[in-house]
C-alpha positions in Angstrom: 154.8 121.2 115.8 151.3 124.1 114.9 151.8 126.4 111.4 153.8 129.8 113.4 156.6 127.8 115.1 156.7 125.4 112.4 157.6 128.3 109.9 159.8 130.4 112.7 161.9 127.6 112.8 162.2 127.2 109.1 163.2 130.9 108.7 165.7 129.7 111.9 167.1 127.5 109.5 167.2 129.4 106.8 169.2 132.3 107.9 171.3 130.5 110.5 172.9 129.0 107.1 172.3 131.8 105.0 175.0 133.5 107.8 177.2 130.7 107.8 177.8 130.6 103.6 178.3 134.6 104.2 181.0 134.2 105.9 182.7 130.3 104.1 185.3 133.3 102.7 186.6 132.9 106.3 186.8 130.2 106.5 188.1 129.7 103.2 191.3 132.2 103.8 191.7 129.9 107.2 192.2 126.8 105.5 194.1 128.0 101.9 195.6 131.0 102.9 197.0 130.6 106.2 195.4 133.3 107.2 194.0 133.6 111.5 190.6 135.2 111.2 190.2 135.4 115.0 188.6 133.2 117.8 185.5 135.2 117.8 185.0 135.0 114.2 185.4 131.4 114.5 182.8 130.9 117.5 180.2 132.9 115.6 180.7 130.7 112.2 180.3 127.5 115.0 177.1 129.0 116.6 176.0 129.8 113.3 176.7 126.3 112.4 175.0 124.8 115.7 172.0 126.7 115.2 171.8 125.6 111.7 171.9 121.9 112.9 169.4 122.4 115.7 166.4 123.7 113.2 167.3 121.5 111.0 166.9 118.7 113.4 163.4 120.4 114.5 162.1 120.0 111.3 163.1 117.3 110.6 161.8 116.0 113.6 158.4 117.7 113.1 155.5 118.8 110.3 153.6 121.7 109.9 150.0 121.0 111.7 151.9 118.3 114.3 151.6 115.9 112.0 155.9 114.3 113.2 156.3 111.5 115.2 
């Protein structure tokens, strides 16, 4: 992976996990207070987490400058 796509992947990974972290209070309400945040919010959190995992895997598989396997 060249340097520019690598940097964009790093930013996408960081942004995805930041957004998941910002939505953590919704998960707390769901698990500890029995409130229902709605399917749309749960789907959004799941999509953000999936994007975070996908970009993290991409980062682990490659290095800037094409040094990955």
